[in-house]
C-alpha positions in Angstrom: -57.5 84.3 -24.3 -58.1 81.1 -26.2 -54.5 81.2 -27.4 -53.3 81.3 -23.7 -55.6 78.4 -22.8 -54.2 76.4 -25.7 -50.6 77.1 -24.7 -51.4 76.1 -21.1 -53.2 72.9 -22.3 -50.1 72.0 -24.4 -47.8 72.6 -21.5 -50.0 70.4 -19.2 -50.1 67.7 -21.8 -46.3 67.8 -22.2 -45.7 67.6 -18.5 -48.2 64.7 -18.2 -46.5 62.9 -21.1 -43.1 63.4 -19.5 -44.3 61.9 -16.2 -45.8 58.9 -18.0 -42.8 58.2 -20.1 -41.5 54.8 -19.3 -38.3 52.8 -19.7 -38.7 49.7 -21.8 -35.2 48.3 -21.7 -36.0 45.8 -19.0 -39.2 44.4 -20.4 -39.5 40.7 -19.8 -40.1 38.8 -23.0 -39.6 35.4 -24.5 -36.1 34.9 -25.7 -34.8 37.8 -23.6 -33.7 35.7 -20.6 -30.5 34.0 -21.5 -28.3 31.3 -19.8 -25.4 33.1 -18.1 -22.1 33.0 -19.8 -20.3 35.9 -18.2 -17.6 35.9 -20.8 -20.1 36.6 -23.6 -22.9 38.2 -21.7 -25.0 40.4 -24.1 -25.7 44.0 -23.6 -28.9 45.2 -21.9 -30.3 41.7 -21.3 -31.6 39.4 -18.6 -29.6 36.3 -17.7 -29.8 33.4 -15.3 -27.1 32.6 -12.8 -28.7 30.0 -10.5 -31.9 28.3 -9.8 -35.0 28.1 -12.0 -35.6 31.4 -13.8 -38.7 31.5 -16.0 -41.0 33.9 -17.6 -44.4 33.9 -15.9 -47.3 34.7 -18.3 -50.0 34.2 -15.7 -48.9 36.5 -12.8 -48.9 39.8 -14.7 -48.4 43.3 -13.4 -50.5 45.8 -15.5 -50.4 43.3 -18.3 -46.7 42.9 -18.3 -45.1 39.4 -17.9 -43.0 38.7 -14.8 -39.7 37.0 -14.1 -40.1 34.2 -11.7 -37.2 33.0 -9.6 -37.3 29.7 -7.7 -34.4 27.7 -6.2 -34.2 24.2 -7.7 -35.3 21.2 -5.7 -31.9 19.7 -5.9 -30.1 22.8 -4.6 -29.5 22.4 -0.9 -28.4 26.0 -0.6 -31.8 27.1 -2.0 -30.5 30.0 -4.2 -31.9 31.6 -7.3 -30.1 34.5 -9.0 -30.9 36.5 -12.1 -29.2 39.6 -13.4 -29.6 42.4 -16.0 -26.5 43.9 -17.6 -26.5 47.6 -18.4 -24.0 48.8 -21.0 -22.8 52.2 -19.8 -19.9 52.5 -22.1 -21.4 55.5 -24.0 -23.7 56.8 -21.3 -22.9 59.6 -18.9 -24.7 60.3 -15.7 -24.5 60.7 -11.9 -26.8 57.9 -10.8 -28.5 54.7 -12.0 -31.8 53.5 -10.5 -34.0 50.4 -10.9 -37.5 50.3 -9.7 -40.4 48.0 -10.2 -42.8 45.5 -8.5 -42.3 42.3 -6.7 -44.3 39.5 -5.0 -42.9 36.7 -2.9 -44.2 33.8 -1.1 -43.7 34.0 2.7 -41.3 31.5 4.1 -39.3 31.4 7.4 -36.0 31.2 5.6 -36.8 33.5 2.7 -34.6 36.4 2.0 -34.1 38.5 -1.2 -31.4 41.0 -2.0 -31.5 43.5 -4.9 -28.0 44.6 -5.9 -26.4 47.0 -8.4 -22.8 45.9 -9.0 -20.3 48.1 -10.7 -16.5 47.7 -11.0 -15.7 45.7 -7.9 -18.2 47.5 -5.6 -21.9 47.0 -5.0 -25.0 48.5 -3.3 -27.7 46.3 -2.0 -31.2 46.4 -0.5 -33.2 43.7 1.3 -36.8 43.1 0.4 -39.1 41.0 2.6 -41.9 38.6 1.6 -45.5 39.8 2.2 -48.5 38.0 3.6 -50.9 38.6 0.8 -48.8 38.0 -2.4 -49.7 41.5 -3.5 -47.4 43.4 -5.8 -45.1 45.7 -3.8 -42.8 48.5 -4.8 -39.0 48.3 -4.8 -36.4 50.9 -5.8 -32.6 50.9 -5.6 -30.6 53.9 -6.7 -26.8 54.3 -6.6 -24.2 56.8 -7.8 -22.5 55.9 -11.1 -18.7 55.8 -11.1 -17.3 57.9 -13.9 -14.9 55.1 -15.1 -17.4 52.2 -15.3 -18.6 50.9 -18.7 -21.2 48.4 -17.3 -23.4 47.8 -14.3 -25.2 44.7 -13.2 -28.6 44.5 -11.5 -28.8 41.3 -9.4 -31.8 39.6 -7.9 -30.8 37.0 -5.3 -33.4 34.8 -3.7 -32.5 32.6 -0.7 -34.7 30.1 0.9 -37.7 27.9 0.1 -39.7 30.6 -1.6 -40.8 32.0 -5.0 -40.2 35.5 -6.2 -41.8 37.3 -9.2 -40.6 40.6 -10.4 -42.2 42.9 -13.1 -42.6 46.4 -14.3 -38.9 47.1 -14.0 -37.8 50.6 -14.9 -34.2 51.7 -15.3 -33.1 55.3 -15.3 -29.9 57.3 -15.5 -30.4 60.7 -13.7 -34.2 60.2 -14.0 -33.9 59.7 -17.8 -35.3 56.3 -19.0 -32.5 54.0 -19.9 -34.1 53.1 -23.2 -33.9 56.7 -24.3 -30.1 56.6 -23.9 -29.3 53.4 -25.7 -29.1 52.9 -29.5 -29.0 56.6 -30.1 -28.8 57.9 -33.6 -26.0 60.4 -34.0 -26.1 63.3 -36.5 -23.1 61.7 -38.2 -25.3 58.7 -39.2 -27.7 61.0 -41.1 -25.1 62.2 -43.7 -25.4 60.1 -46.8 -24.0 62.4 -49.5 -21.0 60.3 -50.6 -22.3 56.8 -49.8 -21.9 55.6 -53.3 -18.9 57.6 -54.5 -16.6 60.4 -53.4 -16.4 61.9 -57.0 -12.8 62.9 -56.2 -10.2 62.6 -58.9 -6.9 64.4 -58.2 -4.3 65.1 -60.9 -0.8 63.7 -61.0 0.7 63.3 -57.5 3.4 66.0 -57.2 5.7 66.6 -54.2 3.6 69.5 -53.2 0.3 67.5 -53.4 1.9 64.7 -51.4 2.9 67.2 -48.7 -0.6 68.7 -48.7 -2.1 65.2 -48.3 0.2 64.3 -45.5 -0.6 67.4 -43.5 -4.3 67.0 -44.2 -4.2 63.4 -43.1 -2.6 64.2 -39.8 -4.9 67.2 -39.1 -8.0 65.3 -40.2 -7.1 62.5 -37.9 -6.3 64.8 -35.0 -9.7 66.6 -35.3 -11.5 63.2 -35.6 -10.3 62.1 -32.2 -9.9 65.5 -30.4 -12.4 68.1 -31.7 -15.4 67.9 -29.2 -17.9 68.5 -32.0 -16.6 65.6 -33.9 -16.1 63.3 -30.9 -19.7 63.7 -30.0 -20.8 62.2 -33.3 -22.0 65.4 -34.9 -20.3 64.9 -38.2 -19.6 62.1 -40.6 -15.9 62.8 -40.6 -15.3 60.7 -43.7 -17.5 63.0 -45.8 -16.1 66.1 -44.2 -12.8 64.9 -45.6 -14.2 64.7 -49.1 -15.6 68.2 -48.8 -12.2 69.7 -48.1 -9.8 67.2 -49.8 -9.7 68.6 -53.4 -9.1 72.2 -52.3 -6.3 71.2 -49.8 -4.7 68.8 -52.3 -4.5 71.6 -55.0 -2.9 74.3 -52.8 0.3 75.7 -54.1 2.2 76.4 -50.9 2.1 76.3 -47.1 0.4 79.7 -46.8 -2.5 78.8 -49.1 -2.9 75.5 -47.3 -2.9 77.1 -43.9 -5.5 79.6 -45.0 -7.9 76.8 -46.0 -7.2 74.8 -42.9 -7.9 77.8 -40.7 -11.2 78.4 -42.5 -12.1 74.7 -42.3 -11.5 74.4 -38.6 -13.6 77.6 -38.0 -16.5 75.8 -39.6 -16.9 73.6 -36.5 -17.2 76.4 -33.9 -15.1 78.0 -31.3 -13.6 76.0 -28.4 -15.4 77.4 -25.3 -14.5 74.8 -22.6 -11.1 73.4 -21.8 -9.9 70.8 -19.4 -6.6 70.0 -17.6 -5.1 66.9 -19.0 -1.9 67.1 -16.9 -0.6 63.6 -16.0 0.2 63.4 -12.3 1.5 59.8 -12.2 3.2 58.8 -15.3 3.9 55.3 -13.8 0.2 54.5 -14.5 0.8 54.9 -18.3 2.2 52.6 -20.9 2.0 55.0 -23.9 1.8 58.7 -24.4 0.6 60.1 -27.7 3.0 62.5 -29.4 1.2 65.7 -30.4 4.4 67.8 -30.7 3.8 68.2 -34.4 0.8 70.5 -33.7 3.4 73.3 -33.0 5.5 72.7 -36.1 6.1 76.1 -37.6 7.5 74.6 -40.7 3.9 73.3 -41.4 1.6 75.7 -39.6 1.3 79.5 -39.1 0.7 80.9 -35.6 -3.0 81.2 -36.0 -3.4 77.6 -36.9 -1.1 76.4 -34.1 -3.2 78.3 -31.6 -6.4 76.7 -32.9 -4.9 73.2 -32.8 -3.6 73.7 -29.3 -7.0 74.9 -28.2 -8.6 71.8 -29.6 -6.0 69.6 -27.9 -7.0 71.2 -24.6 -10.8 71.2 -25.3 -13.0 69.6 -22.7 -14.1 66.1 -24.0 -16.2 63.4 -22.5 -14.4 60.6 -20.7 -16.8 58.1 -22.1 -18.1 59.3 -25.5 -15.6 59.6 -28.3 -17.6 58.6 -31.3 -14.8 57.2 -33.5 -12.8 55.6 -30.7 -13.5 51.8 -30.6 -14.8 51.1 -27.1 -13.4 48.3 -25.1 -16.0 45.7 -24.1 -15.2 43.5 -21.1 -14.9 39.7 -21.7 -15.1 38.7 -25.3 -17.9 41.0 -26.3 -17.2 42.4 -29.7 -16.4 46.1 -29.5 -18.6 48.5 -31.5 -17.1 50.6 -34.2 -18.7 53.7 -35.7 -16.6 53.3 -38.8 -18.7 52.7 -41.9 -17.9 49.9 -44.3 -19.1 51.4 -47.6 -19.6 47.9 -49.1 -20.3 49.1 -52.7 -17.4 51.4 -53.2 -15.2 50.5 -56.2 -11.4 50.3 -55.7 -10.7 53.0 -58.3 -12.5 55.7 -56.3 -9.5 57.8 -55.4 -11.3 59.7 -52.6 -12.1 56.4 -50.8 -8.6 55.1 -51.3 -7.2 58.2 -49.6 -9.9 57.8 -46.9 -8.8 54.2 -46.3 -5.2 55.3 -45.8 -6.1 58.2 -43.5 -8.5 56.0 -41.5 -6.1 53.1 -41.0 -3.1 55.2 -40.2 -4.9 57.4 -37.7 -6.7 54.5 -36.2 -3.3 53.0 -35.2 -1.9 56.4 -34.3 -4.6 57.1 -31.7 -6.1 53.7 -30.9 -3.3 51.1 -30.7 -1.3 50.5 -27.5 1.9 49.3 -29.2 2.9 52.0 -31.8 6.2 52.4 -29.9 7.2 48.8 -30.5 6.9 48.6 -34.3 10.0 48.0 -36.4 9.4 51.1 -38.5 8.3 54.2 -36.6 4.6 54.5 -37.3 4.7 58.3 -37.7 6.8 57.9 -40.8 4.4 55.6 -42.7 1.7 58.1 -43.7 4.1 59.9 -45.9 5.6 56.7 -47.3 2.2 55.2 -48.3 0.5 58.2 -49.8 1.9 57.4 -53.3 0.9 53.8 -53.0 -2.7 54.6 -52.2 -3.1 57.7 -54.4 -1.5 56.3 -57.5 -2.3 52.6 -57.4 -2.5 51.3 -61.0 -4.9 48.5 -60.4 -7.0 46.8 -57.7 -4.3 44.3 -56.7 -1.7 47.0 -56.2 -4.1 49.0 -54.1 -5.1 46.0 -51.9 -1.4 45.1 -51.5 -0.8 48.6 -50.2 -3.5 48.1 -47.5 -2.1 44.7 -46.5 1.5 46.2 -46.4 0.5 49.1 -44.2 -1.5 46.9 -41.9 1.4 44.5 -41.5 3.6 47.4 -40.2 1.8 47.2 -36.8 3.8 44.0 -36.1 1.0 42.5 -34.1 0.1 38.8 -34.4 -3.5 39.7 -33.4 -3.6 41.6 -36.6 -5.9 40.3 -39.3 -7.2 41.9 -42.5 -9.7 40.3 -44.8 -10.0 41.6 -48.3 -12.9 39.8 -50.0 -11.9 40.4 -53.7 -10.0 37.9 -55.9 -7.4 40.2 -57.4 -4.7 39.2 -54.9 -4.5 35.7 -56.3 -1.7 36.7 -58.7 0.4 38.6 -56.2 3.1 37.4 -53.8 0.4 36.4 -51.3 -1.7 34.6 -53.8 -1.1 31.3 -52.1 -3.5 32.3 -49.4 -6.4 32.1 -51.9 -5.4 28.8 -53.5 -7.6 25.9 -52.7 -5.6 22.8 -53.8 -3.3 21.7 -51.0 -0.7 18.9 -50.7 -2.0 16.8 -47.7 0.8 17.5 -45.3 1.4 19.7 -42.2 4.6 21.7 -42.0 6.5 22.9 -39.0 9.7 25.0 -38.5 12.4 22.9 -36.9 15.0 23.9 -34.4 17.5 24.3 -37.2 15.2 26.9 -38.9 14.1 24.5 -41.7 10.5 23.9 -43.0 9.8 20.3 -42.3 6.9 17.9 -42.9 5.4 17.2 -39.5 2.6 14.9 -40.7 1.7 13.5 -44.1 -1.1 11.7 -45.9 0.9 11.6 -49.1 2.8 8.6 -50.4 5.4 10.9 -52.0 6.3 13.2 -49.1 7.2 11.7 -45.8 7.3 13.0 -42.2 10.7 14.6 -41.6 11.2 15.6 -45.2 12.7 19.1 -45.5 11.0 21.4 -48.1 13.7 23.2 -50.1 11.9 24.6 -53.1 8.4 25.1 -54.5 8.1 25.6 -58.3 11.8 26.2 -58.4 11.8 28.9 -55.8 13.6 28.6 -52.4 11.1 28.4 -49.5 12.8 31.2 -47.6 12.5 33.4 -50.7 8.8 32.6 -50.9 8.3 33.5 -47.2 10.4 36.7 -47.8 7.9 37.7 -50.6 5.0 37.1 -48.3 6.5 38.8 -45.3 5.7 42.5 -46.2 2.0 41.6 -46.3 1.8 39.2 -43.3 1.0 40.6 -39.9 3.1 39.0 -37.2 4.7 40.1 -33.9 7.9 38.1 -34.4 9.7 35.6 -36.6 8.0 32.6 -35.1 4.7 34.2 -35.8 5.7 35.0 -39.3 6.6 31.3 -40.0 3.4 30.2 -38.3 1.3 32.5 -40.6 3.1 31.7 -43.9 4.2 28.1 -44.0 0.6 26.6 -44.2 0.3 28.2 -47.6 3.6 27.0 -49.1 2.2 23.8 -50.7 -1.0 25.3 -52.1 -1.8 25.8 -55.8 -4.5 26.3 -58.4 -2.7 24.1 -61.0 -3.0 20.4 -61.5 0.5 19.7 -60.3 3.0 21.3 -57.9 6.7 20.9 -58.4 8.4 20.4 -55.0 12.1 19.8 -54.1 12.7 18.1 -50.8 15.6 16.7 -48.8 15.2 13.3 -47.2 18.3 12.4 -45.2 21.2 13.1 -47.5 19.1 12.7 -50.7 17.5 15.5 -52.6 14.3 14.7 -54.5 12.2 16.6 -57.0 8.7 15.5 -57.5 5.5 16.8 -59.2 2.7 16.5 -56.7 -0.8 15.8 -58.1 -2.2 14.5 -54.9 -4.3 17.3 -53.5 -6.7 16.7 -50.6 -7.3 17.6 -47.0 -5.5 16.0 -44.1 -7.9 13.5 -42.8 -5.9 12.1 -39.8 -2.6 13.0 -38.2 -0.5 9.8 -38.2 2.8 8.8 -36.9 3.4 11.5 -34.4 3.3 10.4 -30.8 0.3 11.4 -28.6 -0.2 11.7 -24.9 -1.2 8.1 -24.5 2.1 7.0 -26.0 4.0 8.4 -22.9 2.2 6.4 -20.2 1.6 9.4 -17.9 -0.6 7.5 -15.6 2.1 5.1 -14.7 4.4 8.0 -14.0 1.8 9.7 -11.7 1.6 12.7 -14.0 -1.6 14.3 -15.1 -2.1 16.7 -18.1 -4.5 19.3 -19.3 -5.4 20.1 -22.9 -8.4 21.1 -24.9 -9.4 17.5 -25.8 -11.1 17.4 -22.4 -14.1 19.4 -21.2 -13.7 22.2 -18.6 -15.3 20.0 -16.0 -13.1 17.0 -16.8 -10.0 19.1 -16.5 -11.1 20.5 -13.2 -12.0 17.1 -11.8 -8.7 15.7 -13.0 -6.7 18.3 -11.0 -9.0 18.1 -7.9 -8.8 14.3 -7.8 -5.0 14.3 -8.2 -3.8 17.1 -6.0 -1.0 14.9 -4.7 0.3 13.7 -8.0 3.9 14.0 -8.9 3.4 16.5 -11.7 0.9 18.4 -13.9 1.5 19.3 -17.6 -0.5 22.2 -19.0 -0.5 22.1 -22.8 -1.0 25.7 -24.2 0.2 25.0 -27.7 -3.3 25.7 -29.0 -5.6 28.5 -28.1 -7.0 27.5 -24.6 -10.6 26.8 -24.1 -12.6 27.7 -21.0 -10.9 25.0 -18.9 -8.2 27.4 -17.9 -10.6 29.5 -15.8 -11.8 26.6 -13.8 -8.4 25.1 -13.1 -6.5 28.4 -12.3 -7.9 28.9 -8.8 -6.4 25.5 -7.8 -2.9 26.6 -8.7 -2.6 30.4 -8.6 -1.1 32.7 -6.0 -1.8 36.0 -7.8 -2.9 37.6 -11.1 0.1 38.5 -13.2 -1.3 40.6 -16.0 -1.4 44.4 -16.0 -3.8 46.0 -18.5 -3.9 49.5 -20.0 -6.6 51.1 -22.1 -7.0 54.1 -24.3 -8.1 57.4 -22.7 -11.3 58.4 -24.6 -10.8 62.0 -23.6 -7.2 62.0 -24.8 -6.8 59.3 -27.4 -3.4 57.7 -27.8 -2.6 57.9 -24.1 -2.8 54.4 -22.5 -3.2 54.1 -18.8 -4.0 51.5 -16.1 -7.5 50.1 -16.8 -10.0 50.7 -14.0 -10.6 47.6 -12.0 -7.0 46.3 -12.5 -4.6 47.0 -9.6 -1.1 47.7 -10.6 0.0 45.8 -7.4 -0.7 42.1 -7.8 -3.0 40.4 -5.3 -1.6 39.2 -2.0 0.0 35.8 -2.4 -1.7 32.8 -0.9 -0.6 29.3 -0.5 -1.5 27.1 -3.5 -3.2 23.8 -3.1 -1.4 21.8 -5.7 2.1 20.8 -4.5 3.5 18.9 -7.5 5.6 20.2 -10.3 3.7 22.2 -13.0 5.1 22.3 -16.5 3.6 24.6 -19.1 4.1 23.9 -22.8 4.2 26.8 -25.3 5.1 27.5 -28.9 4.3 30.0 -31.7 0.6 29.0 -31.5 0.4 30.2 -27.9 -1.2 33.6 -28.3 -3.3 36.1 -26.3 -5.4 34.1 -23.8 -2.8 31.3 -24.1 0.0 33.7 -23.2 -2.0 35.0 -20.3 -2.7 31.4 -19.1 1.0 30.6 -19.3 1.9 33.7 -17.3 -0.8 32.8 -14.7 0.2 29.2 -14.2 3.8 30.1 -14.0 3.0 31.7 -10.7 2.2 28.3 -9.2 4.9 26.9 -6.9 7.3 24.5 -8.7 6.2 25.7 -12.1 8.2 26.1 -15.3 7.5 27.2 -18.9 9.1 25.2 -21.7 9.0 25.6 -25.4 9.8 28.3 -27.9 8.9 31.9 -28.5 5.1 32.5 -28.3 3.1 34.7 -30.7 3.7 37.9 -28.7 0.2 39.4 -29.0 -1.9 40.0 -25.9 -4.7 42.2 -24.9 -8.3 42.2 -26.1 -8.8 42.8 -29.9 -11.1 45.1 -31.7 -12.7 44.8 -35.1 -13.3 47.7 -37.5 -14.3 48.1 -41.1 -12.3 49.9 -43.8 -14.0 51.2 -47.0 -14.9 48.4 -49.4 -16.2 46.3 -46.4 -12.6 45.2 -45.5 -12.4 43.6 -42.0 -9.5 44.7 -39.9 -8.6 43.4 -36.4 -5.8 44.4 -34.1 -4.9 44.5 -30.4 -7.0 47.1 -28.5 -5.7 46.8 -24.9 -2.2 46.8 -23.7 -1.2 43.7 -21.7 2.0 43.5 -19.7 3.9 41.6 -17.1 3.8 43.4 -13.7 5.5 46.8 -13.6 4.8 47.1 -17.3 7.4 44.6 -18.4 7.0 43.9 -22.1 5.1 40.9 -23.4 4.0 42.2 -26.8 6.2 40.9 -29.6 8.6 39.2 -27.2 6.1 36.6 -26.0 6.1 34.9 -22.6 9.3 34.2 -20.7 10.7 30.8 -21.5 12.5 28.9 -18.7 13.7 26.0 -20.9 14.0 26.2 -24.6 12.4 23.3 -26.4 12.1 22.9 -30.2 12.1 19.7 -32.3 15.0 19.0 -34.6 14.6 17.4 -38.1 15.4 14.0 -36.6 12.9 14.5 -33.8 10.2 15.3 -36.3 11.1 12.3 -38.5 10.8 10.0 -35.5 7.4 11.5 -34.5 8.6 12.6 -31.1 6.8 15.2 -29.1 9.9 16.8 -27.5 7.7 19.1 -25.4 6.1 16.2 -23.6 9.4 14.4 -23.3 11.1 17.4 -21.7 8.1 17.9 -19.3 8.4 14.3 -18.1 12.1 14.7 -17.6 11.6 17.8 -15.5 8.9 16.3 -13.4 10.8 13.1 -12.8 13.9 15.1 -11.9 16.1 13.5 -14.5 
């Protein structure tokens, strides 16, 4: 009897505990209410949009501070707005609710809306002021769209009043939101190989190379497709180490298949499947090729059946543990990949893991594999010897750089923090001494001094040789290890390093006019000022009734400039550097529609890229633009990503034109991941296209008029972009 009473007591205690369990994600604390910058808005935080938003430490609700919203005295509209952003990118549920307490001063014109906004739609409720300033209840609950990765809770106060809000509770399907964020996955509790893989394979034979290629492909497929792995139940790096030695040593296909079958069985039977049939292929920009799963030259019937079942397994549309999630705006995507900072280069298991991880990451999580010069599917086999049998650290790190460069993506960036690469073909990147000049590629394809602070090398000098080696040969040596979308991007990413050294002097051969000169440079310092080249002020644009936008002005200055000169003869938009935020403020004054189509990875079927939710494949309806003058957009190889989007956008303005030379050809948000050894790797994460999926990647934006400086132009300090823009606007 006592035992029964004890059980009943425990059950009652549990039920009471569950009822009292609260969400603490929306607690109002000092430092947790941020100024709003929608482009960088943090996850799961409060932010101010308008009015005075303060933390009230006097008017408490059950001891909890309140958020006080008051329109500013100078605001004739009398508006105060605060918001809380919920990160739903890894959270599944049918509904989201926010409840809490509020108190508001009574006023004739007072009105307050509470709103939950998600992906171009919103639900709202109206709350009214009370007579007694007592805390009152509010609750708003809305369905959650399956495709959304964020929701916003807005508080909008209108009128001459004051609102305090406190005790906010957020829930997903009645589960406290704070229980669902920052979850620890089982994969994060496996530490067995944190310090070393303890793997040392024998000599790489053709059979072992084949075994590793098959294992690398199967391991990557399971990583992104097996539902037990995609839910974060396993540290898939360490699962590789547990099977790798056995698979590597198998003597034939039959022995290998037997082990692979047994290995897959370890993770359980596939009990639920889903229909992944694509009904509208026009919505897609890339389809992952999984035909190799049925290759009978590699797999037996039993293994093929299991792989096909895994391909069809039901997977979450949101949670795929190892797929890097897209974050809207410029928020850094979160990667589950571990960095293993203390791993030594000679750990063969981790070298193989690095190869497998990088190759599969691009295979399943890169939108542009079908635009690479070398078919990506061929590279795993090619690079196995380079990673497995690297003789020293420099050779291994060069192999990483070389494979990364094969993505042909100017967004690509890889940072290896060691110093062993200094003596390799890309060693110039790590040299600190630099001749004080800036180089540019001329229209003739030559490397020319654009600006100089050296008495020995002049603007317009052509660089022929460095230390007796032709500059094109040096660039050719660096090319295999330099990530770039096109030739312009390659030169942009290599020529800054040509005149760097660790020595006390640098032998340079130049051409000045018809004369060829060889000199030993000993003058190494930074470029303090750019001299000689003409600037905007040298072209008297004001007298020509032409205005121009560039990043030397603030966003407000650029916006005011356009608004105050809507009837000017012409507008020049300089996008030869990465644009700052001024673009967003100026664009509405010029644009008729949004030109960019976006595709993102399908988390439930990685490698398939389809139209991103929230982006219509049909551009917005055209509307008459305000600005009537000619618009000339300047671009070059430094125009990349947001710069390319800005060029596309402003090209939609009436009487607009793009002039310059091929842009970087890399657009779409980037993601950042870690490779073993704490190596940073960045690449394009989202696909970005002209309407109807017309290619932008690698090609760059469409150029209406080619403009590129000749050697003579550079020597004379002319800005041929500005000159051509003036000529077009003046109709010459």
